[in-house]
LUMGUTI-547630 format. One record per residue (C-alpha): x, z, y. Coordinates in Angstrom, 1 decimal. Example, Ala and Ser with C-alpha at 12.3 -4.5 7.8 and 13.67 -1.06 7.14 Angstrom:
2
<u = 12.3	w = 7.8	v = -4.5>;
<u = 13.7	w = 7.1	v = -1.1>;
This chain:
235
<u = 26.7	w = -0.7	v = 1.7>;
<u = 25.9	w = -2.6	v = 4.8>;
<u = 25.5	w = -0.9	v = 8.1>;
<u = 22.0	w = 0.6	v = 8.2>;
<u = 19.4	w = -1.3	v = 10.2>;
<u = 17.4	w = 0.5	v = 12.8>;
<u = 13.9	w = -1.1	v = 12.5>;
<u = 12.3	w = -2.1	v = 15.8>;
<u = 9.2	w = -0.1	v = 15.2>;
<u = 8.0	w = 2.7	v = 17.4>;
<u = 9.2	w = 6.1	v = 16.3>;
<u = 6.9	w = 7.5	v = 13.7>;
<u = 6.9	w = 10.2	v = 11.1>;
<u = 7.7	w = 8.8	v = 7.6>;
<u = 8.8	w = 9.7	v = 4.1>;
<u = 8.7	w = 7.8	v = 0.8>;
<u = 5.3	w = 7.5	v = -0.8>;
<u = 6.6	w = 6.4	v = -4.1>;
<u = 8.5	w = 9.6	v = -4.3>;
<u = 5.5	w = 11.8	v = -3.5>;
<u = 4.7	w = 13.8	v = -6.6>;
<u = 1.0	w = 13.7	v = -6.0>;
<u = 0.8	w = 9.9	v = -5.5>;
<u = -0.6	w = 8.1	v = -8.6>;
<u = 1.0	w = 4.8	v = -9.6>;
<u = -1.1	w = 1.8	v = -9.7>;
<u = -2.6	w = 1.1	v = -13.1>;
<u = -3.8	w = -2.2	v = -14.5>;
<u = -5.8	w = -0.6	v = -17.3>;
<u = -9.4	w = -1.7	v = -17.2>;
<u = -12.0	w = 1.0	v = -16.5>;
<u = -14.7	w = 1.1	v = -19.1>;
<u = -18.1	w = 2.7	v = -18.5>;
<u = -19.1	w = 5.6	v = -20.7>;
<u = -21.6	w = 4.5	v = -23.4>;
<u = -22.5	w = 8.0	v = -24.4>;
<u = -23.8	w = 9.3	v = -21.0>;
<u = -27.2	w = 8.7	v = -19.6>;
<u = -26.1	w = 9.3	v = -16.1>;
<u = -22.9	w = 7.6	v = -14.6>;
<u = -20.0	w = 9.9	v = -14.0>;
<u = -18.3	w = 10.1	v = -10.6>;
<u = -15.6	w = 7.6	v = -11.6>;
<u = -18.3	w = 5.0	v = -12.6>;
<u = -19.9	w = 5.0	v = -9.2>;
<u = -19.0	w = 2.6	v = -6.5>;
<u = -19.8	w = 3.9	v = -3.0>;
<u = -22.7	w = 2.0	v = -1.6>;
<u = -20.8	w = 1.5	v = 1.7>;
<u = -18.4	w = -0.9	v = 0.0>;
<u = -20.1	w = -4.1	v = 0.9>;
<u = -17.2	w = -5.5	v = 3.0>;
<u = -14.1	w = -6.2	v = 0.9>;
<u = -12.0	w = -8.2	v = 3.3>;
<u = -8.7	w = -6.9	v = 4.7>;
<u = -8.3	w = -7.7	v = 8.4>;
<u = -4.8	w = -7.4	v = 9.8>;
<u = -4.5	w = -4.8	v = 12.6>;
<u = -8.1	w = -3.8	v = 12.1>;
<u = -9.5	w = -2.7	v = 8.7>;
<u = -9.6	w = -2.7	v = 5.0>;
<u = -13.1	w = -3.2	v = 3.8>;
<u = -15.5	w = -0.9	v = 5.7>;
<u = -12.8	w = 1.5	v = 6.9>;
<u = -11.3	w = 0.7	v = 10.3>;
<u = -8.3	w = 1.9	v = 12.2>;
<u = -9.4	w = 4.6	v = 14.6>;
<u = -12.2	w = 5.9	v = 12.3>;
<u = -12.5	w = 9.7	v = 12.0>;
<u = -11.8	w = 11.5	v = 8.8>;
<u = -15.5	w = 12.4	v = 8.5>;
<u = -16.5	w = 8.7	v = 8.7>;
<u = -13.8	w = 7.7	v = 6.2>;
<u = -15.2	w = 10.3	v = 3.8>;
<u = -18.7	w = 9.0	v = 4.4>;
<u = -17.6	w = 5.5	v = 3.4>;
<u = -15.6	w = 6.8	v = 0.4>;
<u = -17.1	w = 10.0	v = -0.8>;
<u = -14.7	w = 12.2	v = -2.7>;
<u = -14.7	w = 12.1	v = -6.5>;
<u = -13.0	w = 14.4	v = -8.9>;
<u = -9.9	w = 12.2	v = -9.2>;
<u = -9.5	w = 11.7	v = -5.4>;
<u = -7.0	w = 13.7	v = -3.5>;
<u = -6.1	w = 14.7	v = 0.0>;
<u = -2.8	w = 16.1	v = 1.2>;
<u = -0.7	w = 16.7	v = 4.3>;
<u = 2.7	w = 14.9	v = 4.6>;
<u = 5.3	w = 14.0	v = 7.2>;
<u = 3.0	w = 11.1	v = 8.3>;
<u = 0.0	w = 13.3	v = 8.9>;
<u = -2.8	w = 13.5	v = 6.4>;
<u = -3.5	w = 11.2	v = 3.5>;
<u = -6.8	w = 10.5	v = 1.7>;
<u = -6.3	w = 8.9	v = -1.7>;
<u = -9.5	w = 7.2	v = -2.9>;
<u = -9.1	w = 6.1	v = -6.6>;
<u = -10.9	w = 2.8	v = -7.4>;
<u = -11.7	w = 3.9	v = -10.9>;
<u = -14.8	w = 1.7	v = -11.2>;
<u = -13.0	w = -1.6	v = -10.5>;
<u = -13.6	w = -3.8	v = -13.6>;
<u = -10.3	w = -5.7	v = -12.9>;
<u = -8.3	w = -2.5	v = -13.1>;
<u = -7.8	w = 0.9	v = -11.6>;
<u = -6.2	w = 1.0	v = -8.1>;
<u = -6.0	w = 3.1	v = -5.0>;
<u = -6.9	w = 3.1	v = -1.3>;
<u = -4.8	w = 5.3	v = 0.9>;
<u = -6.2	w = 6.2	v = 4.3>;
<u = -3.6	w = 7.7	v = 6.6>;
<u = -4.8	w = 10.0	v = 9.4>;
<u = -3.1	w = 11.4	v = 12.4>;
<u = -4.8	w = 13.9	v = 14.7>;
<u = -8.0	w = 13.3	v = 12.7>;
<u = -8.2	w = 9.5	v = 13.1>;
<u = -7.2	w = 6.7	v = 10.8>;
<u = -3.9	w = 5.0	v = 11.9>;
<u = -2.9	w = 3.2	v = 8.7>;
<u = -4.7	w = 1.9	v = 5.6>;
<u = -3.1	w = 0.8	v = 2.4>;
<u = -4.7	w = -1.0	v = -0.5>;
<u = -3.3	w = -1.2	v = -4.0>;
<u = -6.6	w = -2.3	v = -5.6>;
<u = -7.8	w = -5.8	v = -6.3>;
<u = -11.2	w = -4.9	v = -4.9>;
<u = -10.0	w = -5.7	v = -1.3>;
<u = -8.3	w = -9.0	v = -0.3>;
<u = -7.3	w = -10.8	v = 2.9>;
<u = -9.3	w = -13.8	v = 4.3>;
<u = -6.8	w = -16.0	v = 2.4>;
<u = -7.7	w = -14.3	v = -0.9>;
<u = -4.5	w = -12.3	v = -1.2>;
<u = -4.8	w = -9.1	v = -3.2>;
<u = -2.8	w = -6.7	v = -5.3>;
<u = -0.9	w = -8.3	v = -8.2>;
<u = -0.6	w = -11.7	v = -6.4>;
<u = 2.8	w = -13.4	v = -6.5>;
<u = 5.0	w = -13.4	v = -3.4>;
<u = 4.6	w = -17.2	v = -3.1>;
<u = 0.9	w = -16.8	v = -2.3>;
<u = 1.7	w = -14.5	v = 0.6>;
<u = 4.5	w = -16.8	v = 1.9>;
<u = 2.2	w = -19.8	v = 2.0>;
<u = -0.5	w = -17.9	v = 4.0>;
<u = 1.7	w = -15.9	v = 6.4>;
<u = 4.5	w = -17.3	v = 8.5>;
<u = 7.2	w = -15.5	v = 10.5>;
<u = 7.3	w = -12.4	v = 8.3>;
<u = 10.5	w = -10.2	v = 8.4>;
<u = 11.8	w = -8.8	v = 5.1>;
<u = 13.2	w = -5.3	v = 4.5>;
<u = 14.1	w = -3.2	v = 1.5>;
<u = 13.8	w = 0.6	v = 1.2>;
<u = 16.6	w = 2.4	v = -0.5>;
<u = 14.7	w = 5.4	v = -1.7>;
<u = 15.0	w = 6.4	v = -5.4>;
<u = 13.3	w = 3.7	v = -7.4>;
<u = 10.2	w = 4.7	v = -9.3>;
<u = 9.8	w = 3.7	v = -13.0>;
<u = 6.1	w = 2.9	v = -12.4>;
<u = 7.2	w = 0.3	v = -9.8>;
<u = 9.9	w = -1.4	v = -11.8>;
<u = 12.9	w = 0.9	v = -11.1>;
<u = 14.0	w = -1.3	v = -8.2>;
<u = 13.9	w = -0.9	v = -4.4>;
<u = 10.6	w = -1.9	v = -2.9>;
<u = 10.6	w = -5.1	v = -0.8>;
<u = 8.5	w = -5.4	v = 2.4>;
<u = 7.3	w = -8.4	v = 4.3>;
<u = 6.1	w = -7.3	v = 7.7>;
<u = 4.3	w = -8.9	v = 10.7>;
<u = 4.2	w = -6.2	v = 13.4>;
<u = 2.4	w = -8.4	v = 15.9>;
<u = -0.6	w = -8.9	v = 13.5>;
<u = -0.4	w = -5.4	v = 12.1>;
<u = 0.0	w = -6.2	v = 8.4>;
<u = 2.7	w = -5.6	v = 5.7>;
<u = 3.0	w = -6.6	v = 2.1>;
<u = 4.9	w = -4.3	v = -0.3>;
<u = 6.4	w = -5.9	v = -3.5>;
<u = 7.2	w = -4.0	v = -6.6>;
<u = 9.0	w = -5.3	v = -9.7>;
<u = 7.3	w = -6.2	v = -13.1>;
<u = 9.9	w = -5.4	v = -15.7>;
<u = 8.1	w = -7.2	v = -18.5>;
<u = 7.7	w = -10.4	v = -16.6>;
<u = 11.0	w = -10.1	v = -14.7>;
<u = 9.4	w = -10.9	v = -11.3>;
<u = 8.0	w = -9.3	v = -8.2>;
<u = 4.3	w = -8.8	v = -7.6>;
<u = 2.2	w = -7.6	v = -4.6>;
<u = 1.9	w = -3.9	v = -5.0>;
<u = 0.2	w = -2.9	v = -1.8>;
<u = -1.2	w = -4.4	v = 1.5>;
<u = -0.8	w = -2.2	v = 4.5>;
<u = -2.8	w = -2.5	v = 7.8>;
<u = -1.7	w = -0.8	v = 11.0>;
<u = -2.3	w = -1.3	v = 14.7>;
<u = -0.3	w = -4.2	v = 16.1>;
<u = 3.0	w = -3.1	v = 17.7>;
<u = 2.0	w = 0.5	v = 17.2>;
<u = 3.0	w = 3.4	v = 14.9>;
<u = 3.7	w = 2.2	v = 11.4>;
<u = 4.5	w = 4.5	v = 8.5>;
<u = 5.9	w = 2.3	v = 5.7>;
<u = 6.1	w = 4.4	v = 2.5>;
<u = 6.4	w = 7.5	v = 4.6>;
<u = 10.0	w = 6.8	v = 5.5>;
<u = 11.3	w = 7.0	v = 9.1>;
<u = 12.0	w = 3.5	v = 10.5>;
<u = 15.4	w = 4.6	v = 11.9>;
<u = 16.5	w = 5.9	v = 8.5>;
<u = 19.6	w = 4.5	v = 6.8>;
<u = 17.4	w = 3.9	v = 3.8>;
<u = 15.9	w = 0.8	v = 5.5>;
<u = 17.8	w = -2.5	v = 5.3>;
<u = 17.0	w = -5.9	v = 6.7>;
<u = 17.2	w = -8.7	v = 4.1>;
<u = 16.7	w = -12.5	v = 4.5>;
<u = 13.1	w = -13.5	v = 5.4>;
<u = 10.9	w = -13.9	v = 2.4>;
<u = 13.6	w = -12.6	v = 0.0>;
<u = 12.0	w = -11.0	v = -3.1>;
<u = 15.1	w = -9.1	v = -4.1>;
<u = 17.6	w = -7.1	v = -2.0>;
<u = 21.3	w = -8.2	v = -2.2>;
<u = 23.0	w = -7.1	v = -5.4>;
<u = 24.9	w = -4.3	v = -3.7>;
<u = 21.6	w = -2.7	v = -2.7>;
<u = 20.0	w = -2.9	v = -6.1>;
<u = 20.6	w = -0.3	v = -8.8>;
<u = 20.7	w = -2.9	v = -11.6>;
<u = 21.8	w = -6.6	v = -11.9>;
<u = 19.2	w = -9.4	v = -11.8>;
């Protein structure tokens, strides 16, 4: 294996999100409204605060902004039965499940440190960048809209739900945005799994793994696969 790369990112507290036992994988199954209930269930309700659906690098995902308090985040995204909250090496995570999305179930992860939002991650098609980039889009769409991205791979144990291959990241630290790509086994190609927003040139917690960990490896810019020696299977 190549010499581990020490990412030039401020020291932060990280661990692998895909390995977190409580973290649900993204699901593309359509969410159908109950036909037998007179009143909508929790999962059929969309919080009224979700009017804004644009992801702004270094600032916000929809209505929730970096620097918001935990209480305000929960006002924007009231907790439902399927939502979760846990402490991890990064701080505290609020997982809002987008169960009412007609295009498919997804998640919004709100990361907090000392009670304030420092990172937001979208793996739901409900939110998109100003260029129209959202979960499930192909890497080519991201490459066309964003220039100067650096690429990395994370050598944590691959998750079956994300294609059993190392995740690939395209990162712009100056703008405060990162794109995480997983692998679609059935289509034999990468897809955009998650969009991450963080404060420009500030603490960044990619998949909860420390940036100076030997699990991080730099790969060629805009690469969609790590070198063969870093991948658990041929491609």
